[in-house]
C-alpha positions as CSV (number, residue, x, y, z in Angstrom):
1,X,-13.8,14.3,-20.7
2,X,-12.6,16.9,-18.2
3,X,-10.1,19.5,-18.8
4,X,-8.1,21.6,-16.4
5,X,-9.5,25.1,-16.9
6,X,-7.3,28.2,-17.0
7,X,-8.0,29.3,-13.6
8,X,-7.1,25.8,-12.2
9,X,-4.0,25.8,-14.2
10,X,-2.8,29.0,-12.9
11,X,-3.7,28.1,-9.3
12,X,-1.4,25.1,-9.8
13,X,1.3,27.3,-11.4
14,X,1.0,29.8,-8.5
15,X,1.2,27.0,-5.8
16,X,4.2,25.4,-7.3
17,X,6.1,28.7,-8.0
18,X,5.4,29.8,-4.4
19,X,5.9,26.5,-2.6
20,X,7.7,24.1,-4.8
21,X,11.3,23.1,-4.8
22,X,13.7,24.8,-7.1
23,X,14.1,21.6,-9.1
24,X,10.3,21.3,-9.9
25,X,10.0,25.0,-10.5
26,X,12.8,24.9,-13.0
27,X,11.4,21.6,-14.6
28,X,8.0,23.4,-15.0
29,X,9.6,26.5,-16.7
30,X,11.5,24.2,-19.0
31,X,8.4,22.2,-20.0
32,X,5.9,24.9,-20.1
33,X,7.7,28.5,-20.6
34,X,11.0,29.4,-21.9
35,X,13.2,27.7,-19.1
36,X,16.5,26.3,-20.1
37,X,18.0,22.9,-19.6
38,X,20.9,24.6,-17.8
39,X,18.6,26.1,-15.1
40,X,17.3,22.6,-14.5
41,X,20.7,21.0,-14.2
42,X,21.7,24.0,-11.9
43,X,18.9,23.1,-9.6
44,X,19.6,19.6,-9.7
45,X,23.3,20.2,-8.8
46,X,22.2,21.3,-5.4
47,X,21.4,17.6,-4.6
48,X,24.8,16.2,-5.7
49,X,27.5,15.5,-3.2
50,X,31.4,15.4,-3.5
51,X,31.4,11.8,-4.1
52,X,29.3,12.3,-7.3
53,X,26.1,10.7,-5.9
54,X,22.9,12.4,-5.0
55,X,21.3,12.9,-1.7
56,X,20.4,15.9,0.4
57,X,16.7,15.0,0.7
58,X,16.3,14.7,-3.1
59,X,13.8,11.9,-2.4
60,X,11.5,13.3,0.3
61,X,10.5,10.1,1.8
62,X,14.1,9.6,3.2
63,X,15.7,12.7,4.6
64,X,19.2,11.5,3.9
65,X,22.1,14.0,3.1
66,X,24.6,11.4,2.1
67,X,24.7,9.9,-1.3
68,X,22.5,6.7,-2.3
69,X,22.0,4.9,-5.6
70,X,18.1,5.3,-5.1
71,X,18.4,9.2,-5.1
72,X,21.2,8.9,-7.8
73,X,18.6,7.1,-10.0
74,X,16.2,10.1,-9.7
75,X,19.1,12.3,-11.1
76,X,19.6,10.1,-14.0
77,X,15.8,10.0,-14.8
78,X,16.4,13.8,-15.4
79,X,19.6,13.5,-17.2
80,X,17.8,11.0,-19.5
81,X,14.7,13.4,-20.0
82,X,16.9,16.3,-20.9
83,X,19.2,14.1,-23.2
84,X,22.3,15.2,-21.2
85,X,25.4,13.9,-22.8
86,X,28.1,11.8,-21.4
87,X,30.6,14.7,-21.5
88,X,28.6,16.7,-19.0
89,X,30.6,16.7,-15.5
90,X,27.5,16.0,-13.5
91,X,27.0,12.8,-15.5
92,X,30.4,11.7,-15.2
93,X,30.6,12.2,-11.4
94,X,27.3,10.4,-11.1
95,X,28.6,7.4,-13.1
96,X,31.7,7.3,-10.9
97,X,29.5,7.0,-7.9
98,X,27.5,4.2,-9.4
99,X,30.8,2.3,-10.3
100,X,32.2,2.7,-6.7
101,X,28.9,2.0,-4.9
102,X,28.2,-1.1,-6.6
103,X,28.5,-4.3,-4.3
104,X,30.6,-6.8,-6.4
105,X,30.2,-9.5,-3.8
106,X,26.4,-9.4,-3.5
107,X,25.9,-8.3,-7.3
108,X,23.8,-5.3,-6.6
109,X,23.5,-1.8,-5.5
110,X,22.2,-1.2,-2.0
111,X,19.3,1.4,-2.6
112,X,20.2,3.4,0.6
113,X,23.0,3.0,3.2
114,X,22.2,1.9,6.6
115,X,22.6,5.5,7.9
116,X,19.0,6.1,6.5
117,X,17.8,4.7,10.0
118,X,19.3,7.8,11.6
119,X,17.2,10.3,9.9
120,X,13.5,10.7,9.5
121,X,12.3,8.3,6.8
122,X,9.1,6.4,5.7
123,X,8.8,3.0,7.0
124,X,9.5,1.4,3.7
125,X,12.8,3.0,3.8
126,X,13.9,1.5,7.0
127,X,17.2,-0.4,6.8
128,X,16.9,-4.2,7.9
129,X,20.4,-4.9,9.0
130,X,19.8,-8.6,9.1
131,X,18.8,-8.8,5.4
132,X,21.0,-5.8,4.5
133,X,18.3,-4.1,2.5
134,X,15.2,-1.9,2.9
135,X,11.7,-3.1,2.0
136,X,11.6,-1.8,-1.5
137,X,14.7,-3.9,-2.2
138,X,12.6,-7.2,-1.9
139,X,12.3,-7.0,-5.8
140,X,15.9,-7.3,-7.1
141,X,15.3,-5.1,-10.1
142,X,14.5,-1.9,-8.0
143,X,16.8,-0.1,-8.5
144,X,19.3,-2.6,-10.1
145,X,17.6,-2.9,-13.4
146,X,17.0,0.8,-13.8
147,X,20.7,1.6,-12.8
148,X,21.8,-1.0,-15.4
149,X,20.1,1.0,-18.0
150,X,22.2,3.9,-17.3
151,X,25.3,1.9,-17.5
152,X,24.2,1.0,-21.0
153,X,22.9,4.5,-21.8
154,X,26.3,6.1,-20.9
155,X,28.6,3.2,-22.2
156,X,31.6,5.4,-22.6
157,X,31.6,6.0,-18.9
158,X,30.8,2.6,-17.7
159,X,33.0,-0.7,-17.4
160,X,32.2,-3.3,-20.1
161,X,32.1,-6.4,-18.0
162,X,30.1,-4.8,-15.3
163,X,27.4,-3.6,-17.8
164,X,27.3,-6.7,-19.8
165,X,26.9,-8.9,-16.7
166,X,24.2,-6.8,-15.2
167,X,22.4,-6.7,-18.4
168,X,22.4,-10.4,-18.6
169,X,21.4,-10.8,-15.0
170,X,18.5,-8.4,-15.4
171,X,17.1,-10.0,-18.3
172,X,17.3,-13.5,-16.7
173,X,15.6,-12.2,-13.7
174,X,12.8,-10.6,-15.4
175,X,12.1,-13.5,-17.6
176,X,11.8,-15.6,-14.4
177,X,9.3,-13.4,-12.7
178,X,5.9,-15.0,-12.3
179,X,4.3,-11.7,-10.9
180,X,5.4,-8.2,-11.3
181,X,6.0,-5.7,-8.7
182,X,5.0,-1.9,-9.3
183,X,8.3,-0.2,-8.8
184,X,10.3,-3.1,-10.2
185,X,8.2,-2.8,-13.4
186,X,9.0,1.1,-13.6
187,X,12.7,0.2,-13.2
188,X,12.5,-2.5,-16.0
189,X,10.8,-0.2,-18.4
190,X,13.4,2.4,-17.8
191,X,16.0,-0.3,-18.7
192,X,13.9,-1.4,-21.6
193,X,14.6,2.0,-23.3
194,X,18.4,1.0,-23.5
195,X,18.1,-2.5,-24.8
196,X,18.0,-4.2,-28.3
197,X,14.6,-4.1,-29.8
198,X,13.9,-7.8,-29.2
199,X,14.7,-7.5,-25.4
200,X,12.7,-4.3,-25.1
201,X,9.6,-6.1,-26.8
202,X,10.0,-9.0,-24.4
203,X,9.6,-6.5,-21.4
204,X,6.8,-4.4,-22.8
205,X,4.8,-7.8,-24.0
206,X,5.2,-9.3,-20.3
207,X,4.0,-6.0,-18.7
208,X,1.0,-6.0,-21.1
209,X,0.2,-9.5,-20.0
210,X,0.3,-8.4,-16.4
211,X,-1.7,-5.2,-16.6
212,X,-5.0,-6.8,-15.1
213,X,-3.1,-7.6,-11.7
214,X,-0.4,-4.8,-11.9
215,X,-2.4,-1.7,-12.5
216,X,-5.3,-0.4,-10.5
217,X,-7.8,-0.1,-13.3
218,X,-11.0,1.0,-11.3
219,X,-11.8,4.4,-10.0
220,X,-12.6,3.2,-6.4
221,X,-8.9,2.1,-6.3
222,X,-7.2,5.3,-7.1
223,X,-7.6,6.9,-3.6
224,X,-5.1,4.2,-2.5
225,X,-1.4,3.8,-3.2
226,X,-0.7,1.6,-6.3
227,X,0.0,1.8,-10.0
228,X,-2.4,4.2,-11.7
229,X,-3.2,3.7,-15.4
230,X,-1.5,7.1,-16.3
231,X,1.7,5.9,-14.6
232,X,2.2,3.3,-17.1
233,X,0.9,5.2,-20.0
234,X,2.4,8.6,-19.4
235,X,1.5,9.9,-22.8
236,X,-1.0,8.9,-25.6
237,X,1.7,7.5,-27.6
238,X,2.6,5.1,-24.9
239,X,2.8,1.4,-25.9
240,X,0.4,0.6,-23.0
241,X,-2.3,3.2,-23.9
242,X,-4.4,1.1,-26.2
243,X,-4.6,-1.8,-23.7
244,X,-6.2,0.5,-21.0
245,X,-7.3,3.6,-23.0
246,X,-10.8,3.9,-21.1
247,X,-9.1,3.7,-17.7
248,X,-6.3,6.0,-18.6
249,X,-8.9,8.7,-19.8
250,X,-11.0,8.1,-16.6
251,X,-7.9,8.4,-14.5
252,X,-7.1,11.8,-16.1
253,X,-10.6,12.9,-15.1
254,X,-9.9,11.6,-11.6
255,X,-6.6,13.5,-11.4
256,X,-8.2,16.7,-12.4
257,X,-11.0,16.2,-9.9
258,X,-8.4,15.7,-7.0
259,X,-6.8,19.1,-7.3
260,X,-7.1,21.1,-4.2
261,X,-8.5,24.5,-3.6
262,X,-5.1,25.9,-3.4
263,X,-4.0,24.6,-6.7
264,X,-1.9,21.6,-5.5
265,X,-2.2,17.7,-5.5
266,X,-1.6,15.8,-2.3
267,X,0.2,12.2,-1.9
268,X,-2.2,9.6,-1.1
269,X,0.3,7.8,1.5
270,X,1.4,8.7,4.9
271,X,4.5,7.8,7.0
272,X,2.7,7.1,10.1
273,X,5.8,8.1,12.0
274,X,8.1,11.2,12.4
275,X,4.9,13.3,12.2
276,X,6.6,16.7,12.2
277,X,9.1,15.6,9.6
278,X,6.3,14.0,7.5
279,X,4.5,17.3,7.5
280,X,7.5,18.9,5.8
281,X,8.1,15.9,3.5
282,X,4.3,16.2,2.6
283,X,4.7,19.7,1.5
284,X,7.6,18.8,-0.7
285,X,5.6,16.0,-2.2
286,X,2.8,18.4,-2.9
287,X,5.1,20.6,-5.2
288,X,6.4,17.4,-6.8
289,X,3.0,16.0,-7.6
290,X,1.6,19.4,-8.6
291,X,4.4,19.6,-11.4
292,X,4.1,16.0,-12.4
293,X,0.4,16.3,-12.8
294,X,0.6,19.4,-14.9
295,X,3.1,17.8,-17.1
296,X,0.9,14.7,-17.5
297,X,-2.2,16.7,-18.3
298,X,0.0,18.7,-20.9
299,X,0.9,15.4,-22.5
300,X,-2.7,14.4,-22.9
301,X,-3.8,18.0,-23.8
302,X,-6.1,18.2,-20.9
303,X,-5.7,21.8,-19.9
304,X,-7.3,24.8,-21.4
305,X,-4.7,27.3,-22.2
306,X,-1.0,27.7,-23.0
307,X,0.5,29.2,-19.8
308,X,2.1,32.5,-19.8
309,X,5.5,33.3,-18.2
310,X,6.1,33.8,-14.6
């Protein structure tokens, strides 16, 4: 079993502090040092627009300034992680955006607006005007199931009929699936946290059944884009850890091996377009992935020394 040694940890920390976005730096300090929840929310606020939604290149793979449900879902992930309450203004404003941006006629949120085509973006974020969606929306649950979870989490801020209808539709959709999509699965697992025990168990058990085809369990697959074992089992207490413990531990070894000489981790995907802009987005991803991998290694006690303050 490999561990990130003290020198490698501090190279990663130095890279993140010198090159990362303020949001990931604040999250790092919150989880590893004495950083505050308020510092994280202050950094997050920079991505919120006047309409309450989030944009401003929060998701580096689409360089969109205007708000989108997809970028707003990233903000809610942080609200959830930090256990931000419903009376916090940023949450209230973001919930207002979700309510207003929901397409009642089509029964879904549009992950990103058509204007995404006017800015540099990855090909999977290109808006198809004929089908009125981007590629990632081929699976209905992405991001609809996840956003439904936030309506349930913040019940006092959402409309009863809207959240109940979406909960029922989300569950019916998931039960009807024969195969599972990676990103849609992540969305459903975030929704599962907000459901009754029986519905949560139903989702978890179905995901377990599909692990062999859903997760890249072999080392030779990990250089390519796809679901890694540690993405499904983010900590040793995960409900999925026992099903793939050997693969998870090997995956952690692999992640440690992939650290670059400057301390960072790199994305294993490319845009294949907007090359100059991709270079900038890649640098942003390096900071994000460096933070996320350090957090993951902390969860599994795979680094050598408790860090010191910046």
